[in-house]
N, C-alpha and C positions, 0 to 999 in steps of 0.2 A: 330376348335376343338383343345382342348389343353390337351388331355387325359394324355400326358406324361410330362407335366409341372413339373419342379422340379426333374426329374428323370435324371440318368446318364446311358448311354447305351454303349456297345461294340457291334459292328458288324464286324464279320470276313468274309473273302472273299468279302470284300466291294468295291473292285476295278472295279467291273462291275457287271452286270446282277441283279439277285435277291438280292444280298447283297448291291449293290449300290442303287437299288430301295428302299430297306427296311431302309437303313441309312437315305435316303432322307425323307422317311415316318416318322420315328421316330423324326428326326429333325423338321418337319413340325408340328408335334403334341407337340413339347416344349421340347423334350429331348435334352440334350447335348451328342454328339455321338462321340466316338472314333472310327475312321474308320480304320480298321485293314486289312492288305493284304500283299502279298508278292512283288507286284510291287509298287515301290514308286511313279512312274509317275501316275498310275492308281488311286491310293488311294488319291493322291493329287488333282487329277481331281474331285473325288467324293467331297472332302472337298470344293473345289472351288465352286462347284454346290450348296452345302448346304449354304455356306456363302453368296452366291450371292442372295439367296432367304431370307437372313437376319436371318438365324438360327446359331446355334453354333455347330462347329465341329472341331476336330483335327485328324491328321493322325498318324499312328503308323506301321511301316515296321516290320513285324514278320512272321515267319513260325510257325502257330499255330498246326502243326502236331508235334512239338517238345515241350518238357516240359518248356525250358527256353523261347520259344516264347509265349506260352499262359501266363505264370507266368509274363513275362515282360509286356505283354499288360494289364493284371489286374493291376499291379503295377503302370503303367503309367496312366491308368484311375483314380486310387485312388489320384495319385500325382496332376494330373490336375483338377479333379472335386470333390475330397474329399469323393466320395462314389462310389458304383456300384449297380445299381438297376436292370439292364436288360443286359443279355448276350445272344446274338443271334449267335449260332454256325453254321453259314451258309457255311463256307468253305468245300469244298469236291471235290472228283474227281471220275471218272468213268473208266470203262475198255472197250475194244474193243469188238465188237460182233463177236467172233471167235469161231471156234469149241472147245468144252470142252477138247478134246484130245490134243489140241495145246496150251491150256493155261499153264502158268507157276507159280510156288509158289511165285516167285518174283513178278509177276504182281498181284497176290492175296494180297500179303503183302502190296504192294503200295496202293491199293484200301482200304484195311482195315485201314491202317494208315491214309489215307486221309479222311476217314469217321467216323470209329469207335474211333480211338485213339484221333481224334480232338474233338470228343464229349465228351470223357471221361476226357480229360484234361480241357474242358470248365467247366464241372461239378466240377472237382476237385479243381480248382483255383478260379472259380467264387463264389462257395457257402460260403466259409469261411468269406469273408467280407459281404456277404448278411446276413449270421446267426448272425453275430456280432451286426446287427441292428435290432430292434424290427419290423420294417416294412417288413423285408425279402427282397424278390425279385422275378425275373422271369427268368429262364433259358429256352430258346427255342432252341431245336435240330432240325437240318434238316434232314428230312427223305424222303421217296418217297412212292407213292402209289404202286410202283413195288416191294415193301417190303412185301406185303400182300400175294401174291400168285405167282405161276409160270407164266412166259411169260410176266410179266409186265416190264421187263427190262432185261439188260444184267445179267449173272449169279453172277459174283463177286459183282457187284454194288448191286443187289437186296439182296443178302445174307447179305451184310455189313449194308444195311439200316435196315434189320430185326434185326440185332444186335444192332443198334442205338435204335430201338423201346424198346427193352428188357432193354438196359442200362437206357433209359428214365424212364421206369416204376420202375426199381430197385432204381434209384436214387430219385425219388419222395418219395418213401418209407423209404429210408435211411434218407432223410431229413424231415420226419414226424415231425410235431410240432414245426418246425422252421419258418414257414411262407415263405419258399422258395419254390416256385412252379416250376416243371419241366414237360414240355410238348414237343411234337414234331409235326412238320408240314409235313404231307405227300403230297408232291407236285406232281401234274400230269406233262405232257409234257408242258414245257414253253421254248420259244426260248431264250437261252442265249449262251454265248461264248462255254459252254460245249455240248449243243445240236445243235449248228448251222449247223453242217454238215448234220444232219438229215433233217433240213428245207431247206438247200441249194440243197440237192439231190432231194427233193420233188419239188422245184421250177424248177429245170433244167429239170425235166420230166413233167412239167406242171400240177403237182398233189398237189400244195400248199393247194387247197381247201379240200383236202382229209385228211390233218394233223387233228388229234384229232377226226376223224369221228367215231371211235369205242366208244366215250364216250356219254352219254345221251345228252349232250350240243352240241355235233357235232363240236367241235372246240378245239384248243389248249388254254392253259392258258395264261395269261399276267403277266408280272412282277409286275405290281401294285396290281394285285389280291392276289398274295402271300404275298406281303408287307402289304396289308391290314389285312390278318390273323395274321401276326406276330405282327403287331401293337395292334390288340385286345389282343392277349396272353401276350403282355408286359404291357398292361394297367390294371387298377383295375377293368374294366368291366369284365375281366376273373378271378376275385379273388377267385371264387369257383370251378375253373377248374384246376386240378392238375393230373399228371401221365396219360395224354390222348394223343392218336394219333389223330390229326385233320387233315382229309383229305381235300385237296383243289385241286381237280382233275377232275372237271366237271362231276362227277359221275362215273368215271372209276372204282373205287373200289366197286361200288354198284352191280356189276354184274360180269361176267366171260368172259370178251373179251379175244381173242386170238391174240397174235402178235407172228410173227416167230422169234425165238431166236436160234442162232446156237448151235448145240449140237454135 
C-alpha cells in the first residue's frame, strides 16, 4: 500500500506510543516523515526504526506546546522536504484522577496547554503552507472518546479534548475552500506511556482481562489501530471527510458506560 507516496508529514509526540506507531505507518505507506518530540533519544529511535524498514524519516526536537517549537518544526519540514501535506498533532498530556476540590489552576493550565494549545498551534502553523498549494493537505488532531460525555476520563483531560473537538470543527470551516481538511481522532483506551499506570495496576491485581470490558468489543485498543485511522485521514481515501470526530474506541462512545472518576 502506497497511499501516502509523494506526501510529506509531521507527527508530533512521535518518540513513543501512538505517535511512534503512526510515524511508522505513514512512512510504510510512502510518506517522508518528520518525527517531532521533546526527547532527542526517543525520536532518534523512531527514525532508526523507520529507516531500518527502508523508508524516509528525520527527527526534530521541539516542544510543540510553544509557538517557536511548532513553527520551527513546520519550517524544518519545508526545508527538508519542500512541502507539508500532513500534520498529525498527536502530542498531549493528561491529569491525575484526584478530587475536584484538590485540583489546581496550574494543573488545568498544563493540561490545556498540552492538548488545546498544541492543537491550535498545529492548525495555525501547518495550514499556511498547505493553503499555498492547490492540493491542500490534512491536519489531524488527537482527541479522546472521553471528550464526548462525563466519566469517560479525568476531568481536565476530558474537558480539554472537548475543546480540541470544537477547535477542529471551527478550523475546518475557517479553512473552507482551501482543500485543507481538519479532522480529529477520538481514541479509546490504548496502552501507551501516558496510560501505562492503568494497565500495570490492572496486571498487578490480575485484572488485565478486564481492561476495556465496558466497550462492545470488550478490550482495549492497540497502537496500530489508531495509526491506521490516522493513515486513512492522512490519505486521499478520506478526501471528502472534513470537520469530523472519528471515534476509534471499540464502541465506547456508542453507549453510556460508567467509569468512576474522582469528584
